[in-house]
C-alpha positions in Angstrom: 60.8 40.7 74.3 64.2 39.6 73.3 67.2 40.6 75.3 69.7 43.0 73.6 72.6 40.7 74.2 72.3 37.1 72.4 74.4 35.0 70.0 73.5 32.9 67.1 75.3 29.8 66.1 75.1 28.8 62.5 76.7 25.6 61.0 77.7 26.2 57.3 80.7 24.5 55.3 83.0 26.8 53.8 84.2 25.6 50.4 87.7 26.2 49.1 89.1 24.2 46.1 88.3 20.2 47.0 88.5 20.4 51.0 85.6 21.1 52.7 85.7 22.3 56.5 83.1 22.9 58.8 83.2 25.9 61.1 81.2 27.3 63.9 80.6 31.0 63.3 79.1 33.7 65.7 77.5 36.2 64.7 76.8 38.6 67.6 74.5 41.4 68.0 75.7 44.5 66.4 75.0 46.3 69.8 77.6 44.0 71.4 80.2 42.9 68.4 82.3 45.8 67.4 83.1 46.3 63.8 85.9 45.2 62.0 87.1 49.0 61.7 86.9 49.5 65.5 90.3 49.2 67.7 88.6 46.4 70.0 88.7 43.0 67.7 87.7 39.6 69.0 90.7 37.5 69.1 91.1 34.8 65.8 93.0 31.8 65.5 93.8 29.9 62.1 93.1 26.1 62.1 93.8 24.1 58.6 95.0 27.2 56.9 91.5 28.9 57.5 91.0 31.6 60.2 87.8 31.3 62.3 86.6 32.7 65.2 86.7 31.4 68.8 84.0 31.2 71.3 83.3 34.2 73.7 83.5 32.3 76.9 87.3 31.2 75.6 88.2 34.6 75.6 86.0 36.1 78.3 89.2 38.1 80.0 90.0 39.5 76.8 86.3 40.6 76.1 86.3 42.0 79.9 89.2 44.1 78.6 86.8 46.0 76.2 85.2 49.0 76.8 81.6 48.4 77.7 79.0 51.6 76.4 75.6 51.7 77.7 72.6 51.3 75.4 72.0 54.8 75.5 75.1 55.6 74.4 75.3 53.3 71.5 72.1 54.4 69.8 71.7 57.7 70.6 75.8 58.6 70.3 74.8 61.7 68.1 72.5 63.1 71.2 75.2 62.5 73.4 78.0 64.5 71.2 75.7 67.6 71.3 75.3 70.0 74.6 71.8 70.0 76.5 70.0 72.7 75.4 69.1 75.3 78.2 65.3 75.3 79.5 63.9 78.4 79.1 60.9 77.9 81.2 61.0 79.3 84.4 58.8 78.6 87.6 57.4 81.5 90.0 59.8 80.4 92.8 62.6 81.0 89.9 61.2 84.5 89.1 60.7 85.4 92.7 64.3 84.9 93.8 65.7 86.4 90.9 63.6 89.8 91.9 64.4 89.8 95.3 67.9 89.3 94.7 67.7 92.4 92.3 65.9 94.5 94.7 67.8 93.7 97.7 71.1 94.5 96.0 69.7 97.8 94.3 68.2 98.7 97.8 71.6 98.4 99.6 73.3 99.9 97.0 71.2 103.4 97.4 71.2 103.2 101.4 75.1 102.4 101.2 75.4 105.3 98.8 73.3 107.7 101.2 75.2 106.6 104.1 79.0 107.1 102.6 77.7 110.7 101.3 76.0 111.6 104.8 79.5 110.4 106.8 81.4 112.3 104.3 79.5 115.7 104.6 79.7 115.3 108.2 83.2 114.8 108.3 84.0 117.8 106.0 81.4 120.0 108.1 84.0 119.0 111.4 86.8 119.5 109.7 85.7 122.9 108.4 84.1 124.2 111.7 87.5 123.1 113.4 89.8 125.1 111.0 87.6 128.1 111.2 87.7 127.8 114.9 91.3 127.5 115.5 92.2 130.8 112.8 89.6 132.8 115.0 91.4 131.9 118.1 94.9 132.0 117.0 94.3 135.5 116.3 92.3 136.6 119.5 95.0 135.1 121.0 97.7 137.1 119.5 96.0 140.2 120.2 95.0 139.3 123.7 98.6 138.7 124.9 99.6 142.3 123.6 97.1 143.9 125.7 97.7 141.6 128.8 101.3 142.5 128.9 100.5 146.2 129.4 97.8 145.6 131.8 100.1 143.4 134.2 102.8 146.2 133.8 99.9 148.9 134.7 98.9 146.2 137.7 102.5 146.7 138.8 102.6 150.5 138.9 98.9 150.8 140.2 97.4 147.6 141.6 93.9 149.1 141.8 93.9 150.5 138.3 95.5 147.3 136.8 93.1 144.9 138.2 90.1 147.2 136.9 91.7 147.1 133.5 92.2 143.1 133.7 88.6 142.7 134.1 88.0 145.0 131.1 89.7 142.8 129.2 88.7 139.7 130.3 85.0 140.8 129.7 85.8 142.0 126.2 87.6 138.7 125.3 84.6 136.5 126.8 81.8 138.4 125.2 84.3 138.1 121.5 84.7 134.3 122.2 80.5 134.0 122.6 79.7 135.8 119.7 82.1 133.5 117.6 80.8 130.6 119.4 77.5 131.4 117.9 78.8 131.4 114.4 81.5 128.3 114.7 79.8 125.8 117.1 77.5 123.0 116.1 74.6 124.5 116.5 75.3 127.9 115.0 72.8 129.0 112.0 72.6 126.9 108.9 74.9 124.2 110.6 72.0 123.0 112.5 69.5 122.8 109.5 72.7 121.1 107.5 72.4 118.2 110.2 69.1 118.2 109.9 68.6 117.7 106.5 71.4 115.0 106.7 69.5 112.8 109.8 66.6 113.0 107.2 67.9 112.4 104.2 69.4 108.8 105.5 66.0 107.9 107.3 64.1 108.4 104.1 66.7 106.3 102.2 66.6 103.9 104.4 62.6 103.5 104.5 62.2 103.6 100.8 65.0 100.6 100.5 63.0 98.6 103.2 59.7 99.6 101.3 61.2 98.6 98.2 62.4 94.9 99.6 59.1 94.5 101.9 57.2 95.1 98.6 58.6 92.5 96.8 57.3 89.8 99.0 53.9 91.0 99.0 51.3 88.8 97.2 47.8 89.3 96.7 46.8 85.8 97.5 47.3 84.8 94.0 45.4 81.1 93.5 47.3 80.3 90.6 51.4 79.7 89.3 50.5 82.4 86.4 48.6 85.0 88.6 52.0 84.8 90.9 54.2 85.1 88.2 52.1 88.1 87.2 52.0 89.4 90.7 55.8 89.2 91.3 56.9 91.0 88.0 54.0 93.8 89.1 55.8 94.1 92.3 59.2 93.9 91.1 58.3 96.9 88.5 56.8 99.0 91.4 59.7 98.4 93.6 62.1 99.1 90.8 60.5 102.4 90.5 60.8 103.2 94.2 64.4 102.4 94.3 65.1 104.6 91.0 62.8 107.4 92.3 64.9 107.6 96.0 68.0 107.3 93.8 67.3 110.4 91.9 65.8 112.5 95.1 68.9 111.7 97.4 71.5 112.6 94.7 69.6 116.1 94.4 69.0 116.4 98.2 73.0 116.0 98.5 73.1 118.1 96.1 71.4 121.2 97.9 72.9 119.9 101.1 76.5 120.7 99.7 75.5 123.7 98.2 73.5 124.7 101.6 77.0 123.7 103.5 79.2 126.0 101.2 77.2 128.8 101.2 76.6 128.5 105.2 80.4 128.2 105.7 80.9 131.4 103.6 78.5 133.6 105.5 79.6 132.2 109.2 83.1 132.9 108.2 82.3 136.5 106.9 80.4 137.1 110.4 83.4 135.5 112.3 85.4 137.8 110.8 83.6 140.8 111.6 83.6 139.6 115.2 87.7 139.2 115.2 87.6 143.1 113.6 85.6 144.3 116.4 87.5 142.5 118.9 90.8 143.5 117.5 89.7 147.3 117.2 88.7 147.0 120.9 91.6 145.6 122.2 93.5 148.2 119.9 91.7 151.0 122.0 92.1 149.2 125.4 95.8 149.1 124.4 96.0 152.5 123.6 94.4 153.3 127.1 96.6 151.1 129.0 99.6 152.6 127.4 98.0 156.3 128.3 97.2 155.0 132.0 101.1 153.5 132.2 102.6 156.8 130.5 100.1 158.9 132.8 101.5 157.3 136.3 105.0 157.6 135.0 104.8 161.2 134.6 102.7 161.4 137.5 105.6 159.8 139.7 108.4 162.1 137.8 106.4 165.2 139.1 106.2 164.0 142.4 109.7 163.4 142.2 111.0 167.0 140.7 108.6 168.5 143.7 110.8 169.7 146.8 110.2 167.9 150.0 
């Protein structure tokens, strides 16, 4: 095998007019010696009016400055100028990694969506319950204050009668609060169902997401790379179907829960409003009764004063 770097020395005579001047001409391999058009040229000297090439050893330092290219770069320059083609062949490991990442992202997305939606509905539920409770409590407090004033005045006139009427007022107030609490507490009709449905939805979404991620890791003991790729592809398709079904079902159930929440609050507000109206009527009657008692005591005192002793 010949080395790719070699030098051949030939002796010839160059004739020009009547003079014959021998010279050593060096011919380098095309793999090393650059062409006349290239930027890196071997140095030349004039001897006796003729241009000859010097030996490489004499200009070793100058030659070292020339850029050196590898054998592959010199012979396969056109290949290096083109970008390397992308390999389209994938292994079963690549397919598994791609499918696992895709399923994991989608499963986490649906689980996070359900979790955030459930938190938002629970927050709305608590805020609406708090607002409704404060409204009805404020109304009852204003009604109670007007009646208690008369009860205190009656107690000053007749302590026994005043204490009896105060007990009646407290009993009415406690009864109204208990009735309101049935419709405004966390265990109110409809509220318990909403909370139960939210918890169940959250659990189902988490279970289906974990099932899809576990399915992509399953294999039926494939014995060849081709069978393994088919197994991964089939499991990925089944896992994707589970996630899509879970996504569709979760959105439908969330819409149903929101509608149930709105309906429940309308019904509970109507029931609480009826209780408040009943309480207002009872307290109005109690207020009129206390006014009659106070007027009766005042008249009795006037009558007793007007009688001769």
